[in-house]
N, C-alpha and C positions, 0 to 999 in steps of 0.2 A: 299777128295775136295769135298765140296759142290755143288749142282747141280748150282748154280750161278756161282761158278769160273770157271764148265767146259763149262758153256755158254760163261763165259768172257774169254775163253784161246782159246776154238772152234773158233768164230766167229771172233774175233780178230788176230788171225793167219792170216789172208789173208785181213779181209774187217771189213769195220764196224760193230758194232753190228744191228741185224734187230730192228724196231718200236716194237717187239714181248719180245725181251731181256731186253730193255730197260724200259718194264714195271714192270721189277724185281728190280728194283733199290731201291726201300725204305727196303729192306727185308734185304739190307747189309749196315751196317754204312759207311764201306773204300767208296764201289761204291757210294752212296749217295752225300758222303763230296766230292769226286771226280769229280761227275757231278757238284755240286754246285761250285766248283773253278775254274774249266773248264769251264762251262758256262761262268763266268764272264772274265774269259779269251779269251773265242772261241771273245765274244762282245767287248771285249777292241781291241784284237790284230786284228781283222776283215781287215782293214786298211793295216797293220802290212803285214801280209800272204798275203791279194790280192795281192800290189805292191808286193811282192816279186816271186807269181805269174807269174805276166805278167812282169818283170823283167827279170825272166830265159826266158819266151814263145817269148819276144821281144828281148834277145839277141844270141839266139840260131835259127834257123831252125826247126821248130817244124812241119811246112805243106808245103808241096809246096806252095801253093797260097798267102801264109802271106806275107801283104803288107808290114810290115815292120821287118828287120832284120838287126840289127847294133850291132859290140863292142861295152862298156862300153865306155863314155866319147867321143862318137860320136855325130853327130848331123845326121838324116837319115828323106831325103823329102819323103812324100807320091808321088805316083808314077800320083794319084790324085787328083781333088777335088771328096767327098763324093759323091756319087749316089746307087743305090741299089745293083746294081753289083760290087762294090769295097768297100761297107763299113765292109765288112770282121763280124766280131763279134762287133763291137764298137756299144754301146747302145746310141741313140737317137743324133746319128752324126750331125754336123754342116754341112752344105751343103752350108754355104756362106766362109767358108774360105779354105784355102789348107794348111792340117797339116804339122810343122816338129814335129819328136821324139825324144827323147833322154834321157840315161839311165845312172845317173851320180856316181863316185864312188872318194868321196873326200878325204878317207881317208889316201891317202897319197900327202895331197896337192890339191891345189885348180885348178877346172878346166876354162880354159879361154876363153871367147865368145867374137866373135867382130862382133856388128851389123852394117849394112850398111846404109848409109842416105837413109830413104823410098821413099821421095818426096812425101810426103801426104798420102801416102798407112798407113791403119791401120795394126798396127801388136802387138801383145801378144806374149813375152814367158812366160807362168806360169809352175812355179816350184812347186812339191810339197813333202811335206817331206815324211816322213814314215807314219807320220800319217794322209794323205791325205790332210794336212791343203795349201792352197795356194799362193806363193809369188810371182811377175808379176818383169818383166820390158819388156817396149816395149812405143808402143806410150804415153801412159797415164804419164810414168815415165821421157821420154825422148824427146818427143815432135818428133817422128820420126828421130833424128838426128843422125849419125855414134857414137858409143860409143864404150867402152872397160869393161869387166867386168872380176872381178875374183871369179866366184862361190865357197864361202870357206865353208867349213864345220866346225861343232865343234873339229875334231884334227888340223885343224888350217893351218898351212903354209903361206910363202912367200908372198905377192900381190905384185906383181911388178909394175914397176913405169909405169904411165899413165892407170893404169885400175883403177876403179872405186871398190871397195870392194861389194859385195852381199852375205851376211851371210843367211847360210838356218840351219836350226836348227838338221840335222842329215845328216852323211855321204853320206845315200842312198837318192836318190832323182829320181822322174820322172821329164824330160822336156816336157811338149805337147804345142808344137805354132801355133799360127792361124795367117794367113798370108789372107787379105781381097782377096778375089776373085772375080770380076764381069763377074762371067758367066765362062762357057766351053770354050767361046772365048779370055779369058784371061787367063786361063789354064798355057800353054806356059811360059807367062810373070810373075805368080806369081811361077813356080818352078822355074827359073830362078835366081828370089829376092832370093830366099829360098837358095838356092843352094849357093851365096854368104855370106852367113853367114858364120863363121866360130868357129871352136870348137877345142878345143887341153886341152890335161890331163895327167896326169901323166900316166905311165905304170902301167898296175892292172893285167896284167898275161894274157887276153883274147883278142889279136889285131885283131882274127879273129874268123868270123859266123861259129860254128860249128853245123853239126845236132845233134838234142836230140830230147828224148822226152816228152810229153807237161808235165807240171807241172799243177797237180790238186789235190791240197791240203787237199780237202775237201773229200778225200774217206777214209784216214786215221788216225793217230796218227802223221804224217808228220806233219800236223798240229802245233802240240806244237815244234815240233825240230826247224820247222822254225823262230816262235813265240821266243822260247830260246834263239837262236843264236843272234836275232835284239834286243830282250833286255838287251843280253850285251853288246851292241855297242851303244846306245840311251842314252843320257845324262837324269837322271833318275829327276822328278819333286819333290821336297820335300813333299808336299802335295799328293804324291803319293807312299811314303815309305810302309802304312799300305797294299794298296792293293800287291804291288810287294811280301810283308812278303808272306803274300797268297798265293802267285803264287810259290813261293821260297818253300813253304811247299808238296803244290802240283808237285813239279818236274819238272816245265818250268818258274822258274820266271829267273831272273838277276845274281840270285848267285847259280842258281842251274843246276846241267847237265843232260838234258834232254835224259836218257836213257828209252828205252821203258822194254827192257830184267830186271831193275831193277824194275819196279811195279808189285803190286800185280794183281792177278788177279780181286781184286773187282776196285782197281783205273783203268788198261783200259779199263774196263764194262764202268766207268763214265765218262770218259776222251771222251772213243767213245761215249757214247751216246751224250756226249754235242757237239761233231761235228758231229754227224744224226741231231739232233735235233735244233743245232742254226741255220743255215739257215731258218728254217720255223718258227724259235721266229722272226726272224729280219721280216718276210715276215709279219708275223702276225702284227707285229709292225705297219709296213708301214711309208709313208711320211706324218707328221701333218706339214699344212700349219699353219703358224703363222699371214697368210695376207689372205682375201681372199675377192674380190668385181667383182660384175656381172659376179660370175662364173670361174673368174680366180683365181689362187692364186701359193701365195710363200709362203719360210721359210725363216724369213730375218736370222736365226742364220746360217744358213749352211754352210758359209766359219768360220765360228766361232764358234764350238760346244761347245768348251772347256772342260768339264768335262763330259759333256753328250754324254756318249758313244756310248749309242744307237741309240741319233740321228749320229755320226762321222761314225758307221758303217753303217748306211742307207744310208748315204750322198756314201759312199764306194761302195755299193751293188748298187746303181743307174745311177754310173757312174762316179763321182768326180765331182766338180764346182769351178768355176772362183770366185777370190775373187768380193763380190757384187758390189765397186767400178769403177772396169774393165765391169760385165757384169751381168744383172739379167734376170729372165729367168721363168715371167708367164705361167702359164698352165693352160689347163682346159680339163676336161673329159667328162662335160655338156654343153646344151643349156641352153637358158633362163630359160627354162622352169623346168630344174635338170635332164633332161631326157640325157643318155648318147650320147653319138654324134656316128652317125654310117653313114656309108657314101653310104648304100641306100638312105638318104635322103636329103634332099636341106637346106642350110643356109647360111645366108646372116651375115656379119661383119662390119660394117660403122661405118667410123672415120668419126665425124664431121669435119666442114671447123679446121684447127691450133688445131687437136686433136690427127693425128699421135703419135707415141711414141717418146716422147722426149730425143734426145740421141745428143751425140758431135761426134760420128764414124757410128751404123748401127743400121737398129733394121730388123726382119724379121720373118712371121711365118712360121713353119713346120709342116706336122702331119705325125706321125710316128702310125704303126699298132699298137695297145692299147697292143698286148700279147706280141711282140718282142721286141718293141720301135724300130723295125728298118723300113727305109723309103722304100714305096712298089712302084716299076713301074708304071707309067702312059704315055697315048698317046703322051700327049707334052713333056712330060722329064723336067717338072717343079718339083719341091720339096722345093719350099722355095717361099716366096708371101711377099716381104717389099719398102723399098725404092729405092732398084737399080731395081725393076721391069720392063724389055723393054718391053713397049707397054702398060701398063695400063694410064687408063684412068680415070680420076677426073669427083665428081658428075658435074652435072651445079651450085650448091653451092660452088664447090673448095674441096666439103668433098670427102673420098674414099672409097667405099663401095668394100669389098670381097668378092667373091661367094666360095662357099666351097661345094666340093659333086665329086663323082666317076667317075661319067660320065660329061661330057658336059655342060656344064648349056643352058639355051635359050637366056642368056645374053651375049652367046662368051664368047672365052678364052680368050678377054683379060684381065680380071681380076676373072681369079679361077684360084683356088689353089685347083688340085686334090687332090682327099684324097683316104686311104685304103676302099674297098667295105666294108667291114664290120666294125666294134668297133675302134676307134684310140683316139688318145690324141693328142691336138695343143700345141705346146711351143712356146711361143713367146722371141725372144734373142734382148736384148737391150744392143748392147754395147755402154761404156763410158755412163750410164745412166746420167740423168740430177737427179737434188737435188731431185724436184718432183718426180720423177720414184721411184729415192732411198730410199725416205721416205715413201714411199707408199701413195703419196698423188694425184698421176696419176693412173687411171685404165684405164685398154682398154677396150672398151663396150660389150656388150652381144652378143653373138654369137644366133642369131635368125633364128629360124625356119622358112623356108618359102614354104615348098612344103603343099601338103593337111597331114593331121595329117591321121595314121591310124585310123580304128576302133578300139574301145576299147578291142573287140576279139583277133586281131591280136597284140595290143601291149601286150598282156599277154604271147603271144608264144613264 
């Protein structure tokens, strides 16, 4: 056996190959080919595998403190509006709404959803197919009226009388719903409304939540096993036939049966290195905006990436998105001079009269720790500032100024959005954006630093 084969056999028996192992790929044609195919599969399949991981971890009891654990085809309500203490592992969590969550299996027929009369309260139920593409029902589509839906996948089934068909492209889907909640005082009412939704579905064999180990497919060749199983159940697009043939040849395509014991040592090394290097490649790819004004940026393709598989994977890695007609999320990491935002400094964000974000539902701004994308505790427990912030004061001319800093500003707390102490980023949520926002004709104002700039020597530290 060659030295490369020995490395592959030893390292992949229990774990992925090391970075040093992966440096030997070019010496073995089988390993190099498997790496090439495997990396394409890793990028293509990232949303699929990430969704299946999340499905397992939310339909099983994988930790004592997880906020959601419910069987398939069951709607579960989050117990709290999210705060630093209750956000769990969610990335850039929404503090404006109460979440509801469900995992759907449509392989045995439709799942039925009954939405109550909302009496003017905004809500949306976002259904993500296995590619992470969003499909919505809610205030935007039904004006908040009591409505009954039959969620139906490619396996089909009978839609009962009185139910509107709501088709999805894959039989496995994730539903993440949001119900507007006006702060902690409104939490109990929002929870009661969430629990008045009804979801019923065919028996898929797991009516109870059972304990299980958390799934983490990024540490072994299990990644390709999950992808292989999913590809067999997903309707294939004609334009992807060539790519699927590459995946079949590599052993994890829809016509293959993935079996690690049938792989050569070189193939194991190549696929293992694709899983090892894939996350680093996605991280290096990063988020690339298509629109940037006043330091605020967004990508207008996030909900419809098409065959841009790198963008699709990066969206999933960043936490998934809504359809843009439902909500858009301009974000900023810098002030008006281009310097990174930092809680040790003070900033001002001033909306001129009549220039607050144009929306038909609500808007808000939230600050997140730059590294973790988490909410950070603050003294006044304010985690967003927007059109419903209690006690906010308008400027004399009718404009609105928001002050951003980690410590209470001299202007007082009425218009203060507390920030993390170190590096952070801002996300503006604009729900049911008006055309000028959706089309990029509206831009939030620049973020102005208003404290005394540090000396150049300090800035270099």
